C-alpha positions as CSV (number, residue, x, y, z in Angstrom):
1,M,3.4,-8.7,0.3
2,T,3.4,-6.2,2.9
3,A,3.0,-8.3,5.3
4,E,6.4,-10.0,5.8
5,S,8.1,-5.9,5.0
6,W,8.5,-3.0,7.2
7,L,5.3,-1.7,5.9
8,G,3.0,-4.0,7.6
9,D,5.0,-2.2,11.0
10,I,3.0,1.1,10.2
11,P,-0.2,2.0,11.5
12,L,-3.2,2.6,9.6
13,S,-3.3,6.1,10.0
14,D,0.4,7.5,9.7
15,L,1.0,5.4,6.2
16,Q,1.4,8.1,3.2
17,I,1.9,7.7,-0.3
18,K,5.7,8.1,-0.2
19,H,5.7,4.4,2.8
20,F,3.9,3.1,-0.7
21,A,6.2,4.7,-2.8
22,V,9.4,3.3,-1.5
23,W,7.8,0.1,-0.9
24,R,6.8,0.1,-4.7
25,D,10.1,1.1,-5.7
26,E,11.9,-1.9,-3.2
27,R,9.4,-4.6,-4.4
28,L,10.2,-3.5,-8.5
29,V,14.0,-4.3,-7.0
30,K,12.8,-8.5,-6.4
31,V,9.3,-8.8,-8.5
32,K,8.4,-7.4,-12.6
33,P,6.1,-4.5,-12.5
34,N,2.7,-6.3,-13.3
35,T,3.3,-7.5,-9.7
36,V,3.3,-5.2,-8.0
37,M,1.0,-3.1,-10.0
38,R,-1.4,-6.0,-9.0
39,E,-0.4,-5.7,-5.2
40,L,-0.9,-2.3,-5.0
41,R,-4.6,-2.9,-6.4
42,I,-4.8,-5.1,-3.9
43,L,-3.5,-2.9,-0.9
44,R,-5.9,-0.5,-2.2
45,V,-8.5,-2.3,-2.1
46,L,-8.1,-3.2,0.9
47,L,-7.6,0.1,2.9
48,D,-10.7,1.3,1.3
49,W,-12.6,-1.3,3.3
50,A,-10.1,-0.4,6.5
51,R,-12.0,3.3,5.8
52,D,-15.2,2.7,4.7
53,E,-16.1,-0.6,6.3
54,R,-13.9,0.0,10.1
55,G,-14.1,3.2,10.2
56,A,-10.4,3.4,10.2
57,E,-8.2,6.9,9.9
58,L,-6.6,7.1,6.4
59,Q,-4.0,9.8,5.1
60,D,-3.0,8.0,1.8
61,N,-4.5,4.9,-0.3
62,P,-2.4,3.7,-2.9
63,E,-4.0,5.0,-5.2
64,E,-2.1,7.5,-6.7
65,I,0.9,5.9,-6.7
66,D,0.3,3.9,-9.8
67,K,-1.0,6.7,-12.1
């Protein structure tokens, strides 16, 4: 998933919706849409946790990407 992807190299404070959109499109070439949706939900929860519990500064969260 993201640990093996270029997405994992981007600092949390620099992540933007456009990064998630590119990552999503790349993943859709390799896996089924349901897998990508599940992975986006996992990312959303992790980023919410990083923001709420760890005080991470985030520009965007992938919550908009799957709507």
